[in-house]
SEKOLKOL-735250 format. One line per field, with one value per residue (C-alpha): x, y, z; residue in one letter. Coordinates in steps of 0.02 Angstrom, whole numbers, plus 50000, padded with zeros to 5 digits. Example, Ala and Ser with C-alpha at 12.3 -4.5 7.8 and 13.67 -1.06 7.14 Angstrom:
2
east <- [50615_50684]
north <- [49775_49947]
up <- [50390_50357]
type <- [a_s]
This chain:
440
east <- [49652_49690_49852_49870_49997_50053_49997_50152_50167_50277_50395_50415_50451_50580_50671_50604_50605_50518_50385_50522_50618_50538_50679_50681_50662_50487_50418_50406_50457_50291_50309_50178_50206_50279_50241_50053_50015_49869_49717_49607_49447_49332_49199_49020_49005_49168_49250_49400_49501_49635_49766_49932_50061_50238_50389_50547_50516_50382_50202_50125_49944_49894_49734_49669_49550_49439_49301_49404_49456_49607_49636_49783_49862_49918_50044_50008_50165_50179_50330_50363_50312_50147_50143_50068_49885_49855_49693_49645_49478_49434_49303_49188_49281_49447_49524_49584_49539_49679_49672_49833_49864_49961_50003_49856_49732_49657_49694_49597_49651_49605_49747_49748_49879_49951_50084_50228_50174_50033_49910_49836_49680_49671_49494_49523_49549_49454_49526_49481_49518_49503_49661_49558_49447_49482_49437_49427_49349_49183_49165_49143_48971_48847_48871_49053_49039_49048_49153_49119_49216_49174_49251_49228_49244_49225_49036_48980_49019_49022_48985_49079_49061_49243_49232_49094_49031_49023_49147_49266_49230_49055_48991_48831_48777_48821_48767_48764_48872_49027_48995_49089_49055_48973_48858_48759_48578_48518_48581_48562_48691_48565_48541_48698_48698_48816_48847_48822_48883_48777_48770_48886_48778_48803_48653_48646_48560_48518_48575_48474_48600_48465_48369_48506_48572_48408_48438_48322_48347_48392_48435_48381_48369_48364_48371_48538_48621_48757_48688_48798_48767_48913_48847_48689_48627_48505_48435_48377_48371_48488_48572_48723_48720_48836_48750_48773_48584_48593_48724_48716_48883_48979_49010_48960_48865_48848_48668_48557_48392_48296_48248_48061_48033_47930_48035_48157_48343_48432_48603_48659_48767_48874_48942_49021_49200_49303_49446_49409_49343_49217_49183_49072_49148_49039_48858_48798_48693_48542_48443_48288_48164_48272_48387_48400_48487_48620_48798_48894_49084_49166_49344_49402_49549_49608_49760_49793_49800_49674_49558_49384_49217_49053_48880_48699_48556_48455_48595_48656_48836_48988_49099_49278_49411_49597_49629_49732_49913_49933_49748_49713_49623_49445_49428_49317_49153_49018_48944_48756_48786_48871_49057_49163_49313_49459_49602_49778_49956_50121_50295_50263_50083_50070_49888_49777_49598_49552_49377_49277_49115_49011_48842_48698_48698_48887_48942_48997_49075_49231_49306_49251_49385_49510_49548_49615_49590_49513_49598_49696_49608_49684_49799_49749_49868_49824_49739_49674_49488_49381_49226_49218_49175_49087_49210_49343_49431_49379_49447_49330_49286_49462_49512_49616_49803_49900_49890_49705_49600_49427_49295_49295_49121_49077_48960_48773_48731_48626_48497_48513_48361_48270_48310_48171_48203_48113_48000_48134_48249_48165_48247_48216_48051_47981_47916_48033_48133_48032_47992_48118_48299_48303_48446_48471]
north <- [50855_50807_50824_50823_50795_50921_50867_50857_50965_50954_51078_50962_50815_50917_50958_51136_51166_51332_51269_51225_51388_51446_51430_51462_51649_51617_51538_51587_51476_51386_51346_51474_51583_51754_51852_51860_51720_51665_51748_51608_51609_51457_51418_51423_51233_51205_51108_51222_51356_51474_51583_51669_51552_51599_51551_51626_51813_51799_51744_51626_51567_51401_51300_51182_51039_51009_50891_50731_50606_50713_50895_50931_51086_51126_51269_51383_51491_51609_51677_51799_51819_51902_52078_52119_52164_52030_51934_51755_51666_51485_51441_51290_51205_51208_51356_51505_51684_51808_51998_52093_52280_52308_52485_52559_52430_52282_52129_51967_51792_51612_51499_51310_51171_51106_50981_51106_51217_51343_51387_51561_51622_51813_51880_52066_52215_52353_52528_52651_52828_52903_52856_52860_52717_52552_52388_52220_52050_52012_51848_51691_51690_51547_51419_51466_51494_51683_51808_51989_52142_52305_52470_52601_52781_52947_52961_52799_52613_52502_52316_52217_52041_51994_51806_51702_51833_51820_51957_51986_52102_52177_52330_52278_52417_52590_52620_52798_52814_52726_52540_52410_52232_52109_51966_51850_51829_51691_51532_51605_51742_51876_51972_52057_52150_52298_52422_52597_52756_52909_53069_53003_52849_52670_52561_52389_52387_52253_52263_52157_52105_52042_52206_52325_52346_52402_52455_52426_52449_52301_52366_52523_52482_52665_52824_52878_52707_52625_52455_52333_52155_52039_51868_51783_51606_51582_51418_51480_51667_51703_51873_51926_52114_52247_52403_52541_52554_52477_52604_52751_52829_52718_52545_52426_52275_52105_52050_51935_51935_51836_51887_51912_51897_52018_51983_52115_52115_52042_52087_51946_52001_51844_51912_52060_52017_52152_52220_52096_52107_51970_51937_51799_51702_51547_51493_51314_51279_51167_51227_51271_51375_51347_51499_51480_51312_51372_51357_51520_51523_51684_51748_51830_51952_52009_52044_51857_51836_51763_51617_51563_51538_51449_51513_51473_51599_51475_51466_51604_51549_51580_51427_51489_51374_51389_51400_51262_51308_51396_51432_51539_51660_51701_51554_51404_51319_51215_51051_51028_50901_51032_51000_51158_51144_51264_51265_51284_51283_51260_51211_51030_51025_51144_51100_51040_51050_51044_50979_51021_50933_51058_50983_51088_51117_51104_51218_51243_51385_51484_51656_51764_51831_51694_51553_51383_51386_51212_51046_50973_50845_50671_50645_50526_50449_50384_50233_50305_50312_50374_50466_50642_50773_50936_51049_50914_50917_50760_50664_50529_50486_50501_50624_50774_50797_50847_51027_51051_51108_51080_51215_51369_51446_51617_51625_51639_51813_51936_52030_52216_52330_52339_52488_52571_52575_52620_52485_52423_52343_52287_52129_52103_52197_52064_52083_52190_52144_52273_52317_52346_52295_52151_52056_51869]
up <- [54748_54571_54475_54288_54151_54021_53848_53737_53583_53432_53513_53661_53548_53452_53613_53632_53819_53817_53935_54059_54049_54210_54335_54521_54493_54423_54582_54763_54909_54900_54716_54662_54506_54547_54389_54396_54273_54381_54301_54237_54133_54125_53996_54058_54044_54138_53996_53964_54050_53989_54071_54042_54117_54171_54067_54137_54146_54012_53991_53865_53836_53909_53887_54020_53983_54134_54078_54070_54203_54246_54198_54084_54009_53832_53813_53666_53648_53501_53411_53552_53734_53775_53843_54013_53990_53859_53890_53849_53852_53812_53681_53685_53540_53634_53546_53648_53607_53636_53641_53610_53602_53441_53380_53473_53407_53499_53392_53417_53364_53401_53458_53442_53455_53292_53244_53229_53372_53395_53258_53253_53162_53156_53181_53158_53269_53360_53360_53497_53433_53607_53706_53866_53805_53894_53809_53897_53870_53953_54051_53943_53865_53883_53745_53722_53535_53546_53644_53684_53737_53824_53768_53904_53847_53934_53912_53833_53826_53672_53669_53536_53471_53445_53408_53331_53210_53021_52974_53118_53264_53259_53352_53440_53555_53620_53799_53868_54024_54087_54118_54217_54272_54153_54205_54091_54145_54029_53945_53770_53791_53751_53913_53978_54144_54164_54303_54230_54310_54272_54373_54507_54543_54484_54442_54361_54192_54063_53881_53759_53627_53509_53509_53452_53628_53706_53886_54034_54222_54331_54505_54595_54779_54828_54726_54799_54818_54713_54660_54566_54506_54547_54494_54433_54406_54260_54330_54499_54465_54611_54605_54708_54734_54802_54870_54997_55026_55202_55255_55134_55095_55216_55144_55007_55073_54990_54969_54871_54780_54650_54474_54466_54653_54756_54911_54973_54938_55089_55158_55275_55420_55402_55236_55325_55371_55459_55353_55214_55037_54994_54809_54737_54593_54567_54597_54601_54444_54421_54572_54472_54573_54729_54742_54931_54908_54786_54847_54823_54819_54877_54868_55028_55029_55199_55307_55321_55131_55009_55044_54996_55079_55043_55085_55045_55059_55163_55292_55405_55417_55308_55288_55272_55201_55162_54976_54895_54869_54703_54682_54528_54643_54595_54475_54506_54465_54547_54492_54506_54644_54753_54726_54711_54594_54611_54483_54551_54484_54573_54516_54566_54499_54350_54317_54458_54519_54704_54737_54892_54937_55036_55079_55141_55327_55346_55484_55662_55756_55718_55703_55559_55443_55483_55361_55404_55592_55595_55625_55477_55370_55368_55220_55083_54957_54786_54859_55021_55052_55193_55242_55171_55298_55253_55166_55139_54971_54876_54728_54672_54852_54923_55057_55004_55011_55167_55220_55187_55333_55398_55367_55477_55471_55531_55680_55644_55584_55680_55579_55549_55563_55396_55287_55186_55000_54840_54764_54643_54568_54408_54338_54151_54164_54280_54456_54561_54714_54806_54984_55121_55128_55252_55327_55340]
type <- [m_t_a_c_a_i_e_p_t_a_a_d_e_d_g_d_d_r_g_d_e_c_g_d_e_c_w_d_a_s_g_i_p_r_n_g_g_t_v_c_a_i_t_a_d_g_a_y_a_a_r_l_a_p_a_g_d_c_l_f_p_e_r_w_t_l_d_g_p_e_p_y_a_v_p_l_p_g_n_q_p_e_e_p_g_t_e_v_q_p_m_s_d_g_r_v_l_i_r_r_l_v_d_g_r_h_a_f_s_l_l_y_p_t_g_p_g_t_g_e_l_p_l_g_a_v_e_c_p_d_p_d_t_r_l_r_l_l_p_p_a_p_g_g_e_k_a_y_a_l_a_v_g_r_r_s_t_a_v_w_l_v_a_g_g_a_f_g_p_e_h_l_a_m_v_p_g_r_c_s_g_g_v_w_l_d_r_a_g_r_m_l_a_l_d_r_e_v_g_g_r_t_k_a_i_v_v_d_l_e_r_d_g_e_v_s_p_l_l_q_i_a_a_d_s_d_d_r_l_l_a_a_d_p_d_s_g_l_l_l_i_s_s_d_a_p_s_p_g_r_e_q_r_l_g_w_g_v_i_g_s_t_l_p_v_r_f_p_e_c_l_r_l_p_d_c_t_v_t_p_f_a_i_q_p_g_q_v_l_m_p_e_n_c_g_v_a_l_r_v_d_g_p_a_g_t_w_f_a_v_w_r_p_a_e_r_q_l_l_q_l_p_a_p_e_g_w_l_a_g_a_g_l_w_t_e_s_g_v_l_q_l_p_y_a_t_r_e_v_p_c_g_v_a_r_f_a_v_p_r_g_a_g_g_t_g_d_a_g_s_p_g_a_g_a_p_v_a_a_g_g_s_g_a_t_g_e_t_r_p_g_d_p_v_r_g_g_t_v_g_a_p_g_e_a_a_p_v_p_s_p_p_s_e_p_d_p_p_v_p_v_a_p_r_p_v_p_l_r_e_a_p_l_k_g_r_v_a_v_g]
């Protein structure tokens, strides 16, 4: 585990203690924020993160720098607290995009630290005449120089460029149907995958932002199935998919495929955890032409709380691990070497990153759907060193802090009978993931 320092601002030097206004009422018994200031967005290159952090009963924007020797946070408070529903997103130059709802309009600005406090550069606003329209930011785009938003109306969905354009927010595309999700499929920030609902069915589509929002199909595992794209890796072509094709009308299953592959979509049994919701949030980059070797980090929400798991398509086991205390749930990123980094914040450590080395082949036996059942990892102080076991949190070669636990993998999965499907999906007009839905 790694701790960090808070970068001082002019307000701190002048004796402004706003960043310290968060008293005991702002934290639970474990020192974790109470008021929901835990949603965290990370740039595609992993250099910066941004979130709404707690300050008393209020929220203020905060930028994290993650690409240095130690992570550190910079508070970016404005003239007044932020309202619930405000969104923030880091840009590649270190500024933070903020979306506020002001008098029925969605106002966008870029925040940055200055000598006297927080600088703010207004970018413009988007107005949605229909009160039923919902606008939200899309995940950080590759490159980090631009930011996009999705405005979902009753019968159509608009894609907006809200930062990085020449003249403020720009309307890029209008997609028929109600869309959700949002996954980038390439490193150029051109191909955006959305999950579109039409006629009571949801299918993943691709919107080409450089061809006036031209739409093409991406997933159609079966004609009557709901097929959503949850995550994608441009290097390997790995796709993480949610579909009810294996069990029509009963449950959504988590599966995987490869862009351009003729192999079937697979739905591993090990990714089914009873009474739990499993959601991918990070894929290991740099595994060119080797999608089976990509590490996939998954958030698990169940009766025992929230924890995370690691899985690789080539392996038939799910490695379940207890989340670090104060984890900003659902946030994290992989290094190309296979180290998973999870940001966390507690009262004692307001900006930290827990690192987990999860080599290929790590595994054993354990109970599915139960985090932290393994033996505790030996504690390591600032100067402690030791051999890192699979799944151990690491910090420059040192063993993690007390309280971390050894990995608890799910037992090897048993294959389900194959399910016949239509000869699709069609990713980016390349060869389809066709054939039968297989398991494993």
